[in-house]
N, C-alpha and C positions, 0 to 999 in steps of 0.2 A: 495604540494598535489592538484591535479586538478581533476576535473570531466572532463573527456574527452568526455564522450557521455552518452546518455541514450537510449538504446533499449526498444522495446515493441514487445507484440505479444498477440493475443487475439484467442480464439476458432472459429471456422466457424460460429457458430450458435449465430445469434443477432435477439432479439425478441423486438418489442415495449412493452410498458408497458400495453396497453389493452390485447394483446395476453397473457401476463404473466397472468394479473389478470384473464382472461377468464379461462385458464387452472386452477388456484388455485380456482376460484370460483366453477368449475365444480367439484373439488373434496371435499371442504370442505362444499359444500351445501348436500352432502351425510350425513354429520354428524350434520346436522341441524344448521349449522353456521350461523350467521346472515351476509348476503352478503354486506349489507349497511355498516357495520363497516369496512369489509376488504377493500371496494373500498375506503371509506375514508382515512383509514390509508395509503394506496398505493399512493393516489394522494397527500397527505400531504408530502411524502418525496421527492417530485419535480423531480423524475427520470423519464426519458421520454423512456428509453431502456436499455437493458442490454445484453451481451454475456453469453453464457451459454455454460458449458462444453460438454454437450450432447444435442441431438435433444430433444425438449420437450416430444416427445412420448416416450422416453426412459427412463424417470425418474421413472413412475411407476414399472418399473422391478426392481430398487434399493430397494430390500426388507430387507436389512440388513446392519450394518455399514462395515462388510467386501466387499459388492457389491460396496458400494459407495467409499470404500478406493482404490479398485481395479481400479476404474475408474479414481479416483484422480491420481493414479500413472501414468496411462497410458498417459492422457492428459497433467498433469504436465511437463511430459518429452518433449512432443509434443511442448507446448508453451514456456517452460523453455528454451529448446534449440534454438528454434526460435528468443527469446528475446535476448540472448546471442550474437547470430551470427548478428543480426541487430545492437546491441550496439558496436560490435568489428568492423564490417563494417563502422559505422558511426565515429568511432574514428582512421580509418585507421590503425588498429592494426590486426595482425594473431593470431589465436589460440594458436600458441606456445609461444607467448609473454605473456600468462596468468601466473602469479606466484601463486595467491592465489582466492579462490572462496568462497564466504561466500554466504549461501542460508538461506532465512527466508520465513515462512510459518506458518500458524496456522490452515489449513483447511485439512491436511492429514498427514498420518505418513508412513515412510518406513524404512527398513533396510535389506540391504545397503540403505544408504540415497540416497536422490535425486541427491546430487552432486556426490556422486561414481558412479550413473547410467549415468549421463551426461559425466562422464570421458570417457566411452566407446562411447557413441553416438557422442560426438564432436571431440574425439580424442585428449583430452587435454594433456598435456605434464604429464608424470607419478610422477613427482615430484611436482605437485601443491599441496598447502597446503589447505585443505579442512576445512570448519567451518559451520557445519549445525546448524541453530538455530531455535527452535520452541518455541511458546508460547507468544510471544511479541504482537501478534495481530496487531493493527492499527499502532501502534507505531513503527513497526520493519522497515518500510521503511526508516524513519530517523535514527533510532538506528543502522542499516546496514550500511549507509553511514558512521556513526561515526565510527563505528567498523573497517569497511576497511580503513578510513584515520588513525586510529591508527596503522595499520598495515603498510601502505606505509610511514607513519612517521618514523618507525623503519627501513624501507627498502625503502629507498628514490628512488632506482634505479629499483623497482618493479612495477608491474601493479596488481592491485587486482579488481575483478569483484564481484558486489553484485546483486544477483539474488533474486527477490521476485516472487513466485507464489502463487495465491490465487485463487482457485476454491469454493467460497462460496456456490454456488448452491448446492453443492454435501454433505452439511451439512444440507439440508432441513430436519427437522422434522415434518412430515405431521400429526401426531397424536397430536401435541403441538397447543393448540387454545389460547394460552396466547398473551397477547398484545406484549411483546417483540419479540416473534416469528413471528407474523403477521406483525411486523414492518419490520424484518429482511429479510421476504420473498420479500418485495417490494425495499428495499433498496440495498442489496448487489448483487454484480456480480462477473465475472470471467475474469482472465488475467494474464500477467505475465509483469514485466520490469525488465532490467538489467542495471545497473549503472557501468560505467568504470572508476574507479579511479586509477590515475597515480600518483606516486611519484614525487617529486621536480626534480629529475635528469632524468626522462624520457623526451625524446624529442617527442613531437607530431607533425605530419605532416598534420593533418587535420585543414581545416581553420575554424572549427566551434568554437563556443565560448566554452572556457574552464575555468570556474570560479575555483578559489582557494578556498580551505576549510580552512578559517581563524581558527576556533575554533568550538568546540562542546560542548553541556552540557546535562546531565541526571539528571533528578529531579523526586524523588520518593515521594508521599505522603502517610504519614503513616496511617495506618488501613482503606484503602479504597479498600481492594481486592473485596469487594461486588458490586463494581460500574460495571464492565464490565469483560466478560471471557466466560469460557465454563463450563457446567455440564457435564461431560464425563459418560457416561452410555453405557449398552450394544446396545443401538440404535444409539449410536455415539455423536456428538456434540451438546449439547442444549445450545442455545443462554442464558447469561446472560448479560442484558443491561437495567441499572437503569436509571430511570428519572432524577438521579443526574449528568448525564454527562455534560449537559450545565452549571450546577452550579459550577462543578469543573473547566471549563473553566473561567467563569466569576470570581471566587474567587482567581485563582492561575496565570492564563497564563499571563497576562499584568505584574505582578510584576515578575514573573519569567524572562521574555523577557527583562524587564528594567534593571533588576541586570545583566543579562548577557552581555548585551550592556554595560552598566557602567564599567563593568571590563576590557572592550577592548576600553574605552575612546570614546564610542558612544552613541546616542540615537535613538529613532524611526526616526527621521527625517533623519538620515544617511541610512535609508533603502529604497531603490526604488523599490523592489519586495518583495513580500511576496508569499511564496509557501507553502501552507497549505492542510493538510489532510481533504478531504470534509467527514467529519463524517456524514452529515446530516443537514438539514436545520437549525434545532434549534442550533446545535453545531456551524455552520458557522456565524449564527446571533451573538452568545455569543462570537465568536472570533472577529467580528467586533465591538462589544461593548466593550470587555476587552483590545483591542490593538487601539481603536480608530480609525479604518478603515472605509472607505467608501465602499459600495458595489463594485464599480469598482477596488478597491484594491484587491479583491478576486474573480475577473470575471472569471479567466481561472480555479479557484476552482470550482465555482459555475458551470460553463459549463461541466467541467468533470463529476461532480455530475449526472447533467441532461443527458449527452450524455451514460455513462457507469456504473453510479451507483457507489457505494461505494465498492472498491476492497480490502478492509482491508490494508495491509501494501503496496500494489502495487499502490494504488491511489496516494499517495504524490509523488511518483516517475513518475506517468503519468504527473502530474501537473510541475514537474520540466522539464520534456522533453519539454512540450507545452511553458514553460517559455524561455527555451534556443533557441526555434524555432521562437518564436513570440514576445517576450518582449525585446526591445534594452534597455539594462542597461549601462550606461556609464562608461567607464574604470574608475577603483578606486571607483566606489560605490558599495554598499553592498545589499545582498538579505539575507532574513531569511527563511530558511526552518524549518518546525516544524510540529510534530504530538504528539498526545496524545492516550494512550492506556490502556490495562489492567495492574494493579498493585495497583492503577491508577498511572499514570506517564506521564511525558513529555520528548521529545528530542528536542532539538534545534540545529541547524546547522547554522553557520554564513559563507556565501560566499562571497567572492570578485571578482568583474569582472575587 
């Protein structure tokens, strides 16, 4: 099982954090909100700018969940199709060679599902197996790779594509002045990524690095549903974001990674690259502490957070792409891809170059 490539795509609208802060400040000051607290929370997330699904001036027109979800369907198709096309081009594969399409998201809903609509848009083969997955949140990028790997393990002569589309800006709850929502308005951005996963019997002609997926592991932590997720109401998706998230990392991640590696005759010294979801500064600091890593070990993750923010399930896939393009890992050495998310849970993927 090989990761043949990682495609990516972003909406056309990019704003630096000061522009976004100014727009939000203008709205919330009308509700007598404390602008100093908003500015402090936004600067603490260490995000320099983000892509948005729509131009800033169009967001006030989204007056209902239906309006926001209609925009999600339209933009998700655009960036999702572009990410898949980018991934297939990088892997030197044609659309006719796709056998399975997994889609993950937590920021919009559609029936027919996003993958069904992409069948027509991309002219995918009519016998493609489609697996839409909703609700895994930030962990879905890693979990999606694991499920795609399960598929090509069963069908080693086939190609699976994992598409992650997250348009977090369309979940904005402007009436919610809670700390979690104010943090979310400064942290989350929009974009898509597509991972092309090839079975062991698929011959790849692209010269790009294609690390093998050696093993995967899912870990669920009991009675932790309150830590992260959505409160779904008539207004849409309201963020649930507990201050316990960094504690979940420090309490569990190091031991989970060590157990996983030990089961494969390895330890942390055998891992040359760490590909982590950029949940936020406190989460990344907790990862460094839990795994005994230095700041430079997660340099690509920190950079992704600064440049585009947290894109939920898409983020770890963007860090994976950057790792394949910029980080030289010696043949035979390992990388660890990991993310945590609602449940609360972890997904671990062991790669070998």
